[in-house]
VEXDRENDO-800224 format. One record per residue (C-alpha): residue number from 0; residue in three letters; x negated, y, z. Coordinates in steps of 0.2 Angstrom, whole numbers, plus 5000, padded with zeros to 4 digits. Each point is the difference from the previous one (the first is absolute). Example, Ala and Ser with C-alpha at 12.3 -4.5 7.8 and 13.67 -1.06 7.14 Angstrom:
# residues 2
k, r, east, north, up
0, ala, 4938, 4978, 5039 $
1, ser, 4994, 5017, 4997 $
END
This chain:
# residues 413
k, r, east, north, up
0, met, 5176, 5087, 5002 $
1, val, 5001, 4981, 5002 $
2, ser, 4991, 4992, 5015 $
3, cys, 4996, 4982, 5003 $
4, ser, 5008, 4992, 5015 $
5, leu, 4990, 5001, 5017 $
6, glu, 5010, 4986, 5007 $
7, arg, 4997, 4988, 4986 $
8, leu, 4982, 5004, 4999 $
9, val, 4997, 4997, 5018 $
10, glu, 5010, 4983, 4999 $
11, lys, 4988, 4995, 4986 $
12, ile, 4985, 5004, 5010 $
13, lys, 5006, 4990, 5015 $
14, thr, 5005, 4985, 4989 $
15, phe, 4983, 4999, 4991 $
16, ser, 4991, 5002, 5017 $
17, lys, 5006, 4983, 5005 $
18, phe, 4990, 4991, 4986 $
19, gly, 4984, 4996, 5009 $
20, asp, 5004, 5010, 5016 $
21, thr, 4986, 4999, 5012 $
22, gly, 5011, 5004, 5015 $
23, arg, 4989, 5016, 5004 $
24, gly, 5007, 5012, 4987 $
25, gly, 4991, 4994, 4985 $
26, val, 5000, 4986, 4987 $
27, thr, 4988, 4987, 4993 $
28, arg, 5006, 4997, 4982 $
29, tyr, 4986, 4993, 4989 $
30, ser, 5004, 4999, 4982 $
31, leu, 5009, 4985, 4994 $
32, ser, 5002, 4993, 5018 $
33, lys, 5016, 4994, 5006 $
34, glu, 5004, 5017, 5008 $
35, ala, 4996, 5009, 4984 $
36, ile, 5011, 4988, 4990 $
37, ala, 5014, 5003, 5013 $
38, ala, 4999, 5018, 4997 $
39, arg, 4999, 4998, 4981 $
40, gln, 5016, 4989, 5001 $
41, glu, 5009, 5014, 5010 $
42, phe, 4994, 5013, 4987 $
43, lys, 5007, 4989, 4986 $
44, lys, 5017, 4997, 5008 $
45, arg, 5002, 5019, 5004 $
46, met, 4995, 5006, 4983 $
47, glu, 5012, 4987, 4991 $
48, ala, 5014, 5006, 5011 $
49, leu, 4998, 5017, 4993 $
50, gly, 5001, 4993, 4982 $
51, ala, 4981, 4999, 4996 $
52, thr, 4992, 4987, 4990 $
53, val, 4985, 4993, 5009 $
54, val, 4985, 4992, 4990 $
55, thr, 4982, 4996, 5005 $
56, asp, 4985, 4999, 4990 $
57, asp, 4985, 4988, 5000 $
58, met, 4992, 5008, 5015 $
59, ala, 5017, 5000, 5010 $
60, asn, 5002, 5018, 4998 $
61, met, 5019, 5003, 5002 $
62, tyr, 5010, 5012, 4989 $
63, ala, 5018, 5004, 5005 $
64, thr, 5009, 5011, 4987 $
65, ile, 5017, 5009, 4999 $
66, pro, 5004, 5005, 4982 $
67, gly, 5001, 5018, 4993 $
68, thr, 5012, 5007, 4988 $
69, glu, 4987, 5000, 4986 $
70, asp, 4988, 4987, 4992 $
71, leu, 4985, 5008, 5008 $
72, pro, 4984, 4994, 5010 $
73, ala, 5003, 4998, 5018 $
74, ile, 4994, 5012, 5014 $
75, met, 4992, 4990, 5014 $
76, ser, 4998, 5003, 5019 $
77, gly, 4994, 4988, 5013 $
78, ser, 4985, 4994, 5009 $
79, his, 4995, 4984, 5010 $
80, leu, 5008, 4988, 5013 $
81, asp, 4984, 4992, 5007 $
82, ser, 4991, 5006, 5015 $
83, val, 4983, 4999, 5009 $
84, lys, 4999, 4990, 5016 $
85, gln, 5009, 5008, 5013 $
86, gly, 5005, 5015, 4989 $
87, gly, 5014, 5012, 5001 $
88, asn, 5018, 5001, 4993 $
89, tyr, 4997, 5014, 4988 $
90, asp, 4984, 4997, 4989 $
91, gly, 5006, 4994, 4983 $
92, val, 5017, 4994, 5005 $
93, leu, 5007, 5018, 5003 $
94, gly, 4996, 5003, 4981 $
95, val, 5011, 4985, 4996 $
96, leu, 5014, 5004, 5012 $
97, ala, 5000, 5018, 4994 $
98, ala, 5002, 4995, 4982 $
99, met, 5014, 4988, 5005 $
100, glu, 5009, 5014, 5009 $
101, val, 4998, 5011, 4985 $
102, val, 5008, 4987, 4989 $
103, glu, 5014, 4997, 5012 $
104, thr, 5003, 5018, 5001 $
105, ile, 5001, 5001, 4981 $
106, val, 5012, 4986, 4999 $
107, lys, 5011, 5005, 5014 $
108, glu, 5001, 5018, 4995 $
109, lys, 5001, 4996, 4982 $
110, ile, 4986, 5012, 4995 $
111, pro, 4998, 4999, 4981 $
112, his, 4983, 4996, 4994 $
113, arg, 4994, 4996, 4982 $
114, his, 4985, 4989, 5004 $
115, pro, 5001, 4983, 5009 $
116, ile, 4993, 5001, 5018 $
117, thr, 4989, 4986, 5006 $
118, val, 4994, 4997, 5018 $
119, val, 4984, 4991, 4999 $
120, val, 4991, 4989, 5013 $
121, trp, 4982, 4997, 4997 $
122, thr, 4992, 4984, 5006 $
123, asn, 4985, 5000, 5012 $
124, glu, 4996, 5018, 5001 $
125, glu, 4991, 4999, 5017 $
126, gly, 4988, 4986, 4995 $
127, ala, 5001, 4994, 5019 $
128, arg, 5003, 4982, 4995 $
129, phe, 4993, 4999, 4983 $
130, glu, 4987, 5013, 4994 $
131, pro, 4999, 5012, 4992 $
132, ala, 5013, 5013, 5004 $
133, met, 5012, 5006, 4987 $
134, met, 4997, 4983, 4992 $
135, ser, 5016, 4998, 4989 $
136, ser, 5002, 5018, 4994 $
137, gly, 4982, 4999, 4996 $
138, val, 5002, 4985, 4989 $
139, ile, 5014, 5007, 4990 $
140, cys, 4991, 5016, 4998 $
141, gly, 4985, 4992, 4994 $
142, lys, 4989, 5003, 5015 $
143, phe, 4997, 4982, 5005 $
144, asp, 4998, 4983, 4991 $
145, lys, 5016, 4990, 5004 $
146, glu, 4991, 4983, 5001 $
147, ala, 4987, 5007, 5013 $
148, met, 5015, 5007, 5010 $
149, leu, 5009, 4983, 4999 $
150, ala, 4984, 4992, 5008 $
151, ser, 5000, 5012, 5014 $
152, glu, 5000, 4990, 5017 $
153, ala, 5011, 5004, 5015 $
154, lys, 4991, 5006, 5015 $
155, asp, 5012, 4990, 5011 $
156, ile, 5000, 4983, 4991 $
157, pro, 4983, 4995, 4994 $
158, gly, 5000, 4994, 4982 $
159, tyr, 5018, 5006, 4997 $
160, thr, 5001, 5012, 4985 $
161, phe, 5011, 5014, 4994 $
162, gly, 5004, 4989, 4985 $
163, glu, 5007, 4986, 5011 $
164, ala, 5010, 5013, 5011 $
165, leu, 5007, 5008, 4984 $
166, glu, 5006, 4983, 4994 $
167, lys, 5007, 4995, 5017 $
168, ser, 5009, 5017, 5003 $
169, gly, 5014, 4998, 4987 $
170, phe, 4997, 5018, 4994 $
171, lys, 4988, 4996, 4986 $
172, gly, 5008, 5006, 4984 $
173, asp, 4997, 5004, 4982 $
174, ile, 4985, 5010, 4993 $
175, ala, 5013, 5008, 4988 $
176, asn, 5008, 5009, 5016 $
177, arg, 4984, 5010, 5003 $
178, met, 5001, 5018, 5001 $
179, ser, 4995, 5008, 4984 $
180, pro, 5001, 5018, 4992 $
181, glu, 5013, 4993, 4988 $
182, lys, 5012, 4995, 5014 $
183, tyr, 4996, 5013, 5013 $
184, cys, 4997, 5019, 4998 $
185, ala, 4995, 5006, 5018 $
186, leu, 4996, 4994, 5018 $
187, val, 5003, 5010, 5016 $
188, glu, 4994, 4991, 5016 $
189, leu, 5005, 5007, 5017 $
190, his, 4987, 4995, 5014 $
191, ile, 4996, 5005, 5018 $
192, glu, 4985, 5012, 5000 $
193, gln, 4990, 4988, 5012 $
194, gly, 4991, 5015, 5007 $
195, pro, 5003, 5015, 5011 $
196, val, 5000, 5015, 4988 $
197, leu, 5019, 5002, 4996 $
198, glu, 5005, 4999, 5019 $
199, lys, 4986, 5012, 5005 $
200, glu, 5005, 5012, 4986 $
201, gly, 5018, 4999, 5004 $
202, cys, 5005, 4994, 4983 $
203, asp, 5014, 4989, 4995 $
204, ile, 4993, 4994, 4983 $
205, gly, 4983, 4996, 4993 $
206, val, 5000, 5004, 4981 $
207, val, 4986, 4988, 4995 $
208, glu, 4989, 5006, 4986 $
209, gly, 4989, 4984, 4999 $
210, val, 4989, 4987, 5009 $
211, cys, 4983, 5005, 5007 $
212, gly, 4985, 4992, 4992 $
213, met, 4989, 4990, 5011 $
214, ile, 4984, 4990, 5002 $
215, asn, 4996, 4985, 5011 $
216, tyr, 4982, 4996, 5004 $
217, glu, 4992, 4986, 5010 $
218, phe, 4984, 5003, 5009 $
219, thr, 4987, 4987, 5006 $
220, phe, 4987, 5003, 5013 $
221, arg, 4986, 4987, 5003 $
222, gly, 4989, 5000, 5015 $
223, gln, 4992, 4987, 5011 $
224, ala, 5009, 4989, 5013 $
225, gly, 4991, 4999, 5017 $
226, his, 5003, 4997, 5018 $
227, ala, 5010, 5014, 5008 $
228, gly, 4990, 4999, 5016 $
229, thr, 4982, 4998, 4994 $
230, thr, 4998, 5011, 4984 $
231, pro, 4995, 5018, 5005 $
232, met, 5010, 5014, 4992 $
233, pro, 4986, 5007, 4989 $
234, tyr, 4997, 4983, 4992 $
235, arg, 5018, 4997, 4995 $
236, lys, 5008, 4999, 4983 $
237, asp, 5018, 5001, 5006 $
238, ala, 5012, 5000, 4985 $
239, leu, 5015, 5005, 5011 $
240, tyr, 4991, 5016, 5006 $
241, ala, 4995, 5004, 4982 $
242, ala, 5018, 4998, 4994 $
243, val, 5006, 5011, 5014 $
244, lys, 4988, 5014, 4995 $
245, thr, 5005, 4998, 4982 $
246, ile, 5019, 5001, 5004 $
247, gln, 4996, 5016, 5010 $
248, tyr, 4991, 5008, 4986 $
249, leu, 5014, 4996, 4988 $
250, his, 5013, 5008, 5012 $
251, asp, 4989, 5015, 5002 $
252, glu, 4998, 5003, 4981 $
253, phe, 5018, 4996, 4995 $
254, asp, 5006, 5012, 5013 $
255, arg, 4992, 5014, 4990 $
256, leu, 5010, 4996, 4985 $
257, asp, 5018, 5004, 4996 $
258, ser, 5012, 4998, 5015 $
259, arg, 5012, 4989, 4990 $
260, leu, 4987, 4987, 4999 $
261, val, 5004, 4985, 5010 $
262, tyr, 4987, 4986, 5004 $
263, thr, 5000, 4984, 5010 $
264, thr, 4988, 4987, 5006 $
265, gly, 5013, 4987, 5002 $
266, lys, 4990, 4983, 5000 $
267, ile, 4984, 4996, 5009 $
268, ser, 4991, 4984, 5004 $
269, ala, 4984, 4996, 5009 $
270, his, 4990, 4984, 4999 $
271, pro, 4996, 4989, 5010 $
272, asn, 5013, 5010, 5011 $
273, ile, 4993, 4993, 5016 $
274, his, 4998, 5012, 5015 $
275, thr, 4982, 4994, 5004 $
276, ile, 4994, 5002, 4982 $
277, ile, 4995, 5016, 4991 $
278, pro, 5011, 5001, 4985 $
279, glu, 4991, 4994, 4984 $
280, glu, 5013, 5004, 4987 $
281, val, 5014, 5013, 5000 $
282, arg, 5013, 5004, 4987 $
283, phe, 5013, 5013, 5000 $
284, thr, 5012, 5007, 4987 $
285, leu, 5003, 5018, 4995 $
286, asp, 5017, 5006, 4993 $
287, ala, 5001, 5018, 4993 $
288, arg, 5015, 5008, 4992 $
289, his, 5003, 5017, 4992 $
290, gln, 5010, 5006, 4985 $
291, asp, 4986, 5011, 4992 $
292, pro, 4987, 4989, 4991 $
293, thr, 4987, 5013, 5004 $
294, val, 5001, 4997, 5018 $
295, ile, 4999, 4981, 4997 $
296, arg, 4984, 5003, 4991 $
297, gln, 4993, 5011, 5014 $
298, val, 5004, 4985, 5012 $
299, leu, 4990, 4989, 4988 $
300, glu, 4985, 5012, 5000 $
301, ile, 5000, 4999, 5019 $
302, ile, 5000, 4981, 5000 $
303, asn, 4986, 5000, 4987 $
304, arg, 4989, 5011, 5012 $
305, ile, 5000, 4986, 5013 $
306, pro, 4982, 4993, 5001 $
307, glu, 4995, 4982, 4996 $
308, glu, 4994, 4998, 5018 $
309, val, 5008, 5007, 5016 $
310, glu, 4993, 4996, 5017 $
311, lys, 4988, 4988, 4992 $
312, cys, 5015, 4990, 4993 $
313, gln, 5003, 4997, 4981 $
314, val, 5016, 5008, 4993 $
315, ser, 5010, 4996, 4985 $
316, trp, 5017, 5004, 4994 $
317, lys, 5012, 4996, 4985 $
318, glu, 5017, 5006, 4994 $
319, ala, 5013, 4987, 5005 $
320, trp, 5014, 5009, 4989 $
321, ser, 5006, 5017, 4996 $
322, arg, 5015, 5009, 4991 $
323, lys, 5002, 5016, 4991 $
324, thr, 5012, 5014, 5005 $
325, val, 5017, 4996, 4993 $
326, arg, 5012, 5015, 4996 $
327, phe, 5018, 4997, 4998 $
328, thr, 5011, 5007, 4985 $
329, pro, 5001, 5019, 5003 $
330, glu, 5018, 5001, 4993 $
331, leu, 5006, 4987, 5013 $
332, val, 4990, 5008, 5014 $
333, asp, 5009, 5016, 4996 $
334, phe, 5017, 4991, 5001 $
335, val, 4996, 4994, 5017 $
336, glu, 4995, 5017, 5006 $
337, lys, 5016, 5008, 4992 $
338, ser, 5011, 4986, 5008 $
339, ala, 4993, 5004, 5017 $
340, gly, 5003, 5018, 4997 $
341, asp, 5018, 4997, 4995 $
342, tyr, 5004, 4992, 5016 $
343, gly, 4991, 5014, 5010 $
344, tyr, 4987, 4987, 5007 $
345, thr, 4983, 5007, 5005 $
346, his, 4986, 4992, 4989 $
347, met, 4982, 5000, 4995 $
348, arg, 4989, 4993, 4986 $
349, met, 4988, 4987, 5005 $
350, phe, 4989, 4986, 4995 $
351, ser, 5002, 4982, 5006 $
352, gly, 4985, 4992, 5009 $
353, pro, 5007, 4982, 5000 $
354, gly, 5002, 4991, 4983 $
355, his, 5018, 4996, 4993 $
356, asp, 5007, 4990, 4986 $
357, ala, 5005, 5017, 4992 $
358, gln, 4981, 5004, 4997 $
359, tyr, 5000, 4985, 4988 $
360, val, 5017, 5003, 4992 $
361, val, 4995, 5018, 4995 $
362, asp, 4989, 4993, 4987 $
363, val, 5015, 4992, 4992 $
364, ile, 5015, 5012, 5003 $
365, pro, 5002, 5017, 5007 $
366, thr, 5000, 4998, 5019 $
367, ala, 5002, 5011, 5016 $
368, met, 5000, 4997, 5019 $
369, ile, 5010, 5007, 5015 $
370, phe, 4993, 5000, 5017 $
371, val, 5009, 5001, 5017 $
372, pro, 4992, 5003, 5016 $
373, ser, 4992, 4986, 5011 $
374, leu, 5003, 5005, 5019 $
375, gly, 4983, 5002, 5008 $
376, gly, 4992, 4994, 4983 $
377, his, 5002, 4982, 5005 $
378, ser, 5000, 4987, 4987 $
379, his, 4995, 4982, 4997 $
380, cys, 5005, 4997, 5018 $
381, glu, 5015, 4997, 5011 $
382, leu, 5001, 5019, 5005 $
383, glu, 5004, 5004, 4982 $
384, tyr, 5016, 5011, 5000 $
385, thr, 5009, 5013, 4989 $
386, pro, 5015, 5008, 5008 $
387, ala, 5016, 4995, 4991 $
388, glu, 5004, 5018, 4995 $
389, asn, 4983, 5001, 4991 $
390, cys, 5004, 4984, 4991 $
391, leu, 5016, 5007, 4994 $
392, lys, 4992, 5016, 4994 $
393, gly, 4988, 4990, 4990 $
394, thr, 5014, 4989, 4993 $
395, asn, 5009, 5016, 4995 $
396, val, 4985, 5007, 4991 $
397, leu, 4998, 4983, 4991 $
398, leu, 5018, 5001, 4994 $
399, arg, 4999, 5017, 4994 $
400, thr, 4983, 4996, 4991 $
401, leu, 5007, 4985, 4991 $
402, leu, 5015, 5011, 4994 $
403, tyr, 4988, 5013, 4994 $
404, ile, 4990, 4987, 4990 $
405, asp, 5017, 4993, 4993 $
406, gln, 5003, 5017, 4992 $
407, gln, 4984, 5000, 4990 $
408, gln, 4999, 4996, 4982 $
409, asp, 4982, 4995, 5000 $
410, leu, 4987, 4997, 5013 $
411, ser, 4981, 4997, 4998 $
412, asn, 4985, 4999, 5012 $
END
């Protein structure tokens, strides 16, 4: 059975880790920054050297395609090259490098294939510089308004918009080059798990069935400011204390639900935030994720049981945003599982907690994802690491999966 090259894959990982290198084992490579543009130029150079035709669409998504033997829609694979601040060398970029290695293996081993094969690079998946995340795949899949996205302002340069960065990048292309079901028949995205499950379970491959549904709520607590040294405890309306009590309530209640539920209080602010003043207003966010909509409904029921007054403070909450559970194409998911078995790799079915471009693409064409382990579960940090052998196993599964898809006469979601 044909295997991709470990040596070539490691070289790709090392080369692309130089673009935005922090000097501490990670990268900062914001979308359309000079570091991201350098990575894109390297991608284009390497794909053209393999005989691929490289085009970009109006959102700077890149499509590098090698021809097939028949006039058929292309099979896609890839991910993103941008990173968060002080991120790792595997999130997103490994999916691009694995797809590049698959194409290089197909070309050099002269593996026959009917469909064209396209390696895709999605623009601004992270949303670390320009919000929201998964911006460009979201635009072409009908999730976001293009004009609103072009007006998104950079976090690092006040007033500088995504539209301006797009024009300056040199990678703005034609809207006619966008992914569409007429030109593409399937997408398979390889990604690091970004969590500890595969490593803990001793599995080589995660067969991703879909992306968990999630809700994000913002809570506000309003009390009364007062002097920290003169206001007796029974008379206080301490918004921070009320918020802490509520967070504890949420944790206690959520822990009674399904063990696969994950939830996070990731952002909190206190006003006036002075050590000698009782907090008057406190806000915090709650992020909860699960693949079963029933569990998400149970989470909402728990939230709605919070009283309007806690510890003499007024309480309110609102939904910031949410997403429904996304399920990938069963036939393609089965191909991933079969491919892992063909190589004798240990594998397990799982859902993704984080969002991915693939979750938008599945609404347009059949889609699947492959996960490889993240050592220690680390991601979005410089400790992020996946051993080279695991990267290769995922790449081999990707190769085999694409070839299974290539044999099919018809695919549908």
